[in-house]
VMD Tcl script that draws the C-alpha trace (Angstrom):
set ca {
  {-6.33 -12.01 11.95}
  {-3.56 -14.60 12.40}
  {-4.93 -18.08 12.97}
  {-3.26 -18.27 16.40}
  {-4.43 -14.85 17.61}
  {-7.18 -16.11 19.92}
  {-5.03 -18.80 21.52}
  {-2.02 -16.63 22.26}
  {-1.12 -13.44 24.07}
  {1.31 -12.30 21.40}
  {1.25 -8.99 19.58}
  {1.40 -8.78 15.79}
  {2.48 -6.46 12.96}
  {-0.29 -4.62 11.11}
  {-0.88 -3.97 7.42}
  {-3.37 -1.26 6.45}
  {-4.80 -2.06 3.00}
  {-7.00 0.15 0.86}
  {-10.26 -0.82 -0.90}
  {-11.50 -3.35 1.66}
  {-14.49 -4.16 -0.54}
  {-12.12 -6.13 -2.78}
  {-9.97 -7.84 -0.17}
  {-11.96 -10.49 1.68}
  {-15.28 -11.21 0.00}
  {-16.21 -11.68 -3.65}
  {-19.78 -10.54 -3.00}
  {-18.63 -7.02 -2.01}
  {-15.91 -6.73 -4.63}
  {-15.93 -4.81 -7.88}
  {-14.43 -7.62 -9.95}
  {-13.08 -10.33 -7.65}
  {-11.37 -10.49 -4.28}
  {-7.75 -10.67 -3.12}
  {-8.39 -13.70 -0.87}
  {-6.52 -12.01 1.98}
  {-7.99 -14.20 4.72}
  {-7.29 -17.43 2.82}
  {-3.71 -16.30 2.22}
  {-3.12 -15.46 5.87}
  {-4.37 -18.91 6.83}
  {-2.63 -20.94 4.13}
  {0.75 -19.31 4.73}
  {0.20 -19.15 8.50}
  {1.20 -15.50 8.49}
  {1.55 -13.71 11.80}
  {0.07 -10.49 10.46}
  {-3.07 -8.47 11.15}
  {-4.57 -6.97 7.99}
  {-6.89 -3.99 8.37}
  {-8.94 -3.39 5.25}
  {-10.25 0.16 4.91}
  {-13.38 0.49 2.80}
  {-13.28 3.23 0.21}
  {-16.02 5.84 0.19}
  {-17.57 4.80 -3.13}
  {-18.05 8.08 -5.01}
  {-15.44 9.63 -2.66}
  {-12.76 7.06 -3.53}
  {-10.89 9.28 -5.97}
  {-10.92 12.16 -3.50}
  {-9.65 9.96 -0.66}
  {-6.82 8.21 -2.46}
  {-5.27 11.00 -4.55}
  {-2.73 13.40 -3.05}
  {-3.12 16.00 -5.79}
  {-6.08 16.94 -8.02}
  {-6.51 15.95 -11.66}
  {-7.87 18.57 -14.10}
  {-10.76 16.29 -15.12}
  {-11.15 13.75 -12.30}
  {-10.65 16.26 -9.45}
  {-9.61 14.54 -6.18}
  {-6.64 15.57 -4.08}
  {-7.79 14.95 -0.50}
  {-5.41 12.11 0.41}
  {-3.68 14.14 3.10}
  {-6.89 14.25 5.15}
  {-7.50 10.54 4.58}
  {-3.95 9.78 5.72}
  {-4.54 11.92 8.80}
  {-7.63 9.80 9.56}
  {-5.57 6.60 9.35}
  {-2.66 7.84 11.45}
  {-4.57 9.87 14.07}
  {-7.89 8.03 14.39}
  {-7.84 4.54 12.90}
  {-4.40 3.33 13.98}
  {-4.79 4.46 17.61}
  {-8.17 2.70 17.75}
  {-6.77 -0.52 16.25}
  {-3.82 -0.43 18.65}
  {-6.22 -0.02 21.55}
  {-8.62 -2.80 20.53}
  {-6.16 -5.45 19.33}
  {-2.77 -6.82 20.35}
  {-0.64 -4.99 17.81}
  {3.03 -4.16 17.55}
  {2.62 -0.42 17.45}
  {6.11 0.67 16.42}
  {6.99 1.88 12.94}
  {8.98 -1.23 12.04}
  {5.81 -3.30 12.38}
  {3.32 -0.95 10.71}
  {2.76 -1.25 6.95}
  {0.49 0.21 4.29}
  {-0.55 -0.97 0.84}
  {-2.94 -0.81 -2.05}
  {-3.42 -1.08 -5.80}
  {-4.10 1.44 -8.56}
  {-5.16 4.66 -6.78}
  {-4.55 2.74 -3.56}
  {-0.98 2.11 -4.73}
  {-0.53 5.82 -5.41}
  {-1.89 6.61 -1.95}
  {0.33 4.02 -0.24}
  {3.41 5.51 -1.90}
  {2.35 8.97 -0.77}
  {1.59 7.77 2.78}
  {4.96 6.06 3.23}
  {6.93 9.09 2.09}
  {4.70 11.50 4.00}
  {4.77 9.63 7.31}
  {7.84 7.35 7.51}
  {7.68 7.76 11.27}
  {4.43 5.74 11.23}
  {4.86 3.31 8.31}
  {8.09 1.49 7.47}
  {7.03 -0.46 4.36}
  {4.50 -0.12 1.56}
  {3.01 -2.56 -0.94}
  {2.54 -0.54 -4.12}
  {0.66 -2.48 -6.80}
  {0.00 -0.86 -10.21}
  {0.27 2.69 -8.83}
  {-1.68 5.43 -10.64}
  {1.25 7.81 -10.96}
  {-0.44 9.21 -14.09}
  {-3.05 10.97 -11.96}
  {-0.87 14.02 -11.30}
  {2.73 14.82 -12.14}
  {2.89 16.67 -8.81}
  {3.82 13.33 -7.25}
  {7.24 13.89 -8.83}
  {7.61 17.29 -7.15}
  {6.38 15.82 -3.86}
  {9.04 13.10 -4.05}
  {11.73 15.69 -4.74}
  {10.71 17.78 -1.76}
  {10.97 14.98 0.84}
  {14.41 15.12 2.53}
  {16.39 12.02 1.55}
  {17.56 11.39 5.11}
  {13.92 11.10 6.19}
  {13.59 8.02 3.99}
  {16.67 6.04 4.97}
  {14.68 3.35 6.83}
  {11.70 2.82 4.51}
  {11.20 -0.07 2.08}
  {8.95 -0.18 -0.98}
  {7.52 -3.16 -2.85}
  {6.60 -2.16 -6.41}
  {4.73 -4.46 -8.78}
  {3.00 -3.77 -12.09}
  {2.05 -5.66 -15.23}
  {3.22 -5.00 -18.76}
  {-0.34 -5.49 -20.02}
  {-1.65 -2.52 -18.08}
  {-1.74 1.01 -19.54}
  {1.08 2.26 -21.73}
  {2.30 4.61 -19.00}
  {2.09 2.22 -16.02}
  {5.53 0.61 -16.17}
  {7.44 3.68 -17.49}
  {6.08 5.96 -14.75}
  {6.81 3.40 -12.05}
  {10.35 3.04 -13.39}
  {10.74 6.83 -13.33}
  {9.72 6.95 -9.67}
  {12.17 4.20 -8.82}
  {15.02 6.09 -10.48}
  {13.98 9.27 -8.71}
  {14.15 7.51 -5.35}
  {17.58 6.10 -6.13}
  {18.80 9.59 -7.06}
  {17.51 10.80 -3.69}
  {19.85 8.33 -2.02}
  {17.67 5.29 -1.35}
  {19.68 2.09 -1.61}
  {18.73 -0.68 -4.02}
  {17.84 -3.01 -1.13}
  {15.15 -0.55 -0.04}
  {13.26 -1.00 -3.31}
  {11.83 -4.39 -4.30}
  {10.82 -3.76 -7.92}
  {9.42 -6.06 -10.58}
  {7.21 -5.86 -13.65}
  {5.37 -8.97 -14.80}
  {4.83 -9.66 -18.51}
  {1.22 -10.89 -18.26}
  {0.00 -8.67 -15.44}
  {-3.23 -6.76 -16.08}
  {-4.96 -3.99 -14.16}
  {-7.41 -6.10 -12.18}
  {-8.10 -7.75 -8.84}
  {-6.96 -11.19 -10.03}
  {-3.48 -9.84 -10.75}
  {-3.22 -8.06 -7.42}
  {-4.51 -11.12 -5.57}
  {-1.74 -13.17 -7.19}
  {0.85 -10.68 -5.94}
  {-0.26 -10.59 -2.33}
  {1.21 -13.86 -0.94}
  {4.80 -13.05 -1.90}
  {4.33 -9.42 -0.91}
  {3.08 -10.39 2.55}
  {6.04 -12.74 3.02}
  {8.33 -9.88 2.05}
  {6.74 -7.64 4.67}
  {7.49 -10.13 7.42}
  {10.75 -11.52 6.09}
  {13.14 -8.62 6.27}
}
mol new
graphics top color blue
foreach p $ca { graphics top sphere $p radius 0.5 }
foreach p [lrange $ca 0 end-1] q [lrange $ca 1 end] { graphics top cylinder $p $q radius 0.2 }
display resetview
């Protein structure tokens, strides 16, 4: 929560982040936390962050839009429906939130980055921006077909924040670049896509934690 939430009557934008176990507390994390609460406080960000815990052995199923021949999965559409039809209405009822699309964001890393990309394109009437860290576009090439099938005019108001490290897998940066070019061919403007690859970035929580402060400022700064 923003540091001034209790002492004000203001409403705030909301960011829905995946893998809550890794966001706030090292003791619940897989390999380190993102220090979300410390970042909100240190930057004095007027932003509510909702961390959604993954379902442990169900994580792959929840966060992947399409199945993989070995890893299975592919139930992200139902998970997205839970966020948009159950979780968001409950959060908007319980807290002072800005409920409109321009103040509702989604984000995640790895499979969570894949899911956040899918969610933004699937429901641009609910989410206006997505933080997409190290997205697992390798999971299924059907994400390419999905992107092609979304009408370009449906995406004229969205914005995407892509980040990945060059020390991740061999396919990470090339696949993310391919998706960027696909979006540009669909008609998205360059100012809708904030895209960067970092030379020393690795596929871990420490890297994603280092990305979050600037990403959060970007969410609120445009």
